[in-house]
C-alpha positions in Angstrom: 0.0 0.0 0.0 1.3 3.4 -1.0 1.9 5.8 1.9 0.5 9.3 1.7 3.0 12.3 2.0 1.3 13.3 5.2 1.8 9.8 6.8 5.4 9.7 5.5 6.2 13.1 7.1 4.6 12.0 10.3 6.7 8.8 10.4 9.9 10.8 9.7 9.0 13.3 12.4 8.3 10.5 14.9 11.7 9.0 14.1 13.5 12.3 14.6 11.8 12.8 17.9 12.7 9.3 19.0 16.3 10.0 18.1 16.3 13.1 20.2 14.9 11.4 23.3 18.4 10.1 24.4 19.8 13.6 24.1 17.0 15.0 26.3 17.5 12.3 28.8 21.3 13.0 28.8 20.7 16.8 29.3 18.4 16.1 32.2 20.9 13.8 33.8 23.7 16.2 33.3 21.7 19.0 35.0 20.9 16.8 38.0 24.5 15.7 38.3 25.7 19.4 38.4 23.0 20.2 40.9 24.0 17.4 43.2 27.7 18.2 42.8 27.1 21.8 44.0 25.3 20.5 47.0 28.2 18.2 48.0 31.0 20.8 48.0 31.9 23.1 50.9 31.1 26.7 49.9 33.7 29.4 50.0 32.1 32.6 51.2 35.0 34.8 50.2 34.9 33.5 46.6 31.1 33.8 46.7 31.4 37.5 47.5 33.8 38.0 44.7 31.5 36.2 42.2 28.5 38.1 43.5 29.9 41.3 42.0 28.6 40.1 38.7 25.2 39.4 40.1 25.0 42.8 41.8 25.0 44.5 38.4 21.4 43.5 38.1 20.2 42.4 41.5 21.9 45.3 43.3 24.7 45.3 45.9 22.3 44.0 48.6 20.7 41.3 46.3 17.3 42.8 46.9 16.5 43.5 43.3 15.0 46.6 41.6 12.5 49.1 43.0 10.0 48.4 40.2 10.1 44.6 40.7 11.6 43.9 37.3 14.6 42.2 38.9 13.8 39.7 41.7 15.0 39.8 45.3 17.5 36.9 45.7 18.9 37.9 49.1 18.0 35.3 51.7 16.7 32.8 49.2 17.3 29.2 50.1 20.7 27.8 49.1 19.2 24.7 47.3 16.8 26.9 45.4 19.5 29.3 44.2 21.6 26.3 43.1 18.7 24.8 41.2 17.8 28.0 39.4 21.4 28.6 38.3 21.6 25.0 37.0 18.3 25.4 35.2 19.6 28.5 33.4 22.8 26.7 32.5 20.9 23.7 31.0 18.2 25.7 29.1 15.3 24.7 31.3 14.8 28.3 32.5 15.0 31.3 30.1 16.4 34.8 30.5 19.1 36.1 28.2 20.9 38.0 31.1 20.8 35.1 33.5 21.9 32.6 30.9 25.1 34.7 30.5 25.8 35.3 34.2 24.9 31.8 35.2 27.0 30.4 32.3 30.4 28.7 32.6 32.3 31.9 31.6 31.2 33.4 34.9 30.5 30.4 37.1 33.1 27.9 36.0 32.0 24.8 37.9 29.8 23.4 40.7 32.1 24.9 43.3 31.5 28.4 42.0 27.7 27.8 41.9 27.8 26.7 45.6 30.1 29.6 46.6 27.8 32.3 45.2 24.6 30.6 46.2 25.8 30.3 49.9 26.8 34.0 49.9 23.5 35.2 48.5 21.5 33.0 50.8 23.1 34.8 53.8 22.4 38.3 52.5 19.9 40.4 54.6 16.5 41.0 53.0 15.3 44.6 53.1 11.7 45.5 53.7 9.2 45.1 50.8 9.9 47.6 48.1 7.4 46.5 45.4 3.8 45.6 46.5 0.4 45.7 44.8 -2.4 48.2 45.6 -3.7 46.2 48.5 -7.3 45.8 47.2 -7.1 42.0 46.7 -4.7 41.1 49.6 -7.3 39.3 51.7 -8.6 37.4 48.7 -5.1 36.5 47.7 -4.3 35.3 51.2 -7.3 33.0 51.2 -6.5 31.5 47.8 -2.9 31.1 48.8 -3.8 29.3 52.1 -6.1 26.9 50.2 -3.9 26.2 47.1 -0.3 27.0 47.8 0.5 26.9 51.6 0.8 23.2 51.8 4.1 23.3 49.8 5.4 26.9 50.1 4.5 27.3 53.8 1.8 29.5 55.5 3.8 32.7 54.9 5.6 31.7 51.8 8.7 30.7 53.7 9.5 27.8 51.4 11.8 24.9 52.3 15.5 24.5 51.6 15.9 20.7 51.7 12.9 20.4 49.4 14.2 23.2 47.0 10.9 25.0 47.5 11.5 28.8 47.0 11.0 31.4 49.6 8.2 33.6 48.1 7.6 35.8 51.1 8.7 39.4 50.5 9.3 38.8 46.8 8.4 41.7 44.5 4.8 41.9 43.5 5.5 42.5 39.8 8.0 39.7 39.7 5.7 37.1 41.3 2.8 38.0 39.1 5.0 37.9 35.9 6.4 34.4 36.9 2.9 33.0 37.4 1.8 34.3 34.0 5.0 33.0 32.4 4.4 29.6 33.8 0.9 29.3 32.4 2.0 30.7 29.0 4.9 28.2 28.7 7.8 30.6 29.3 9.0 28.8 32.5 9.8 25.3 31.3 11.3 24.4 34.7 7.9 24.9 36.4 6.4 21.6 37.6 3.4 20.5 35.5 1.2 20.4 38.6 2.0 24.0 39.4 1.1 25.0 35.8 -2.2 23.2 36.0 -3.0 24.8 39.4 -2.2 28.3 38.2 -4.1 27.8 35.0 -7.3 27.3 36.9 -6.9 30.6 38.8 -8.6 33.8 37.7 -6.9 37.2 37.2 -8.0 38.4 40.7 -6.6 35.3 42.3 -3.2 35.7 40.8 -3.1 39.5 41.6 -4.2 38.8 45.1 -1.6 36.0 45.7 1.2 38.1 44.3 0.2 41.1 46.6 -0.1 38.9 49.6 3.3 37.3 49.1 5.0 40.7 48.5 3.7 41.8 51.9 4.3 38.5 53.7 7.0 37.8 56.3 10.0 39.1 54.3 12.6 38.2 56.8 15.5 35.9 55.7 18.1 34.1 57.9 20.0 37.3 58.7 16.9 39.1 60.1 15.6 36.1 61.9 18.9 35.7 63.7 18.9 39.4 64.6 15.4 39.2 65.9 16.3 36.6 68.5 19.1 38.6 70.0 
């Protein structure tokens, strides 16, 4: 029986995709290996401070991001989360042309360098919220967050370091809102599928409220928490 052109093209495409599967598996394995390697080394804070000078060009000298929320606050973020995001940028599972450069091997040469800068950033003090919403949907957002998000990210968005769950508390309103939209629209390929499905079911007011709630939530990182106990 003679195959139609459409069927032939379909078979060729399927064969090509099958050939690419081992490459995708290798890329995923390589990323996980680099992630685990960075977790195993002993971070060097002095070297981390030196490397952070490159990060400070965008994230600011304190690591608290930009006033308009365009650049995120990374100060006080969990070590495991910082390592994971850097690795994702290096392996093309998170996209941003600036971060792909600064997280690349020309700046961070190996797993040791990733660990060094991540440890340094995780210890930076978090400043008070500098980019929040208008407040109209904060209570609504808090209720949605408690119902849909708190079981993983914590009641106040504190996250979890061993679980590589990011600290969302005190993150800039505009940044959080943009990341949620990016996830739903397919611009955050490293977002877990279950998160994308959850966000896709939320309405505009839900997303705005959640972002505003988190921007005003407990913003303290390790440095401030330690100071508050003295």
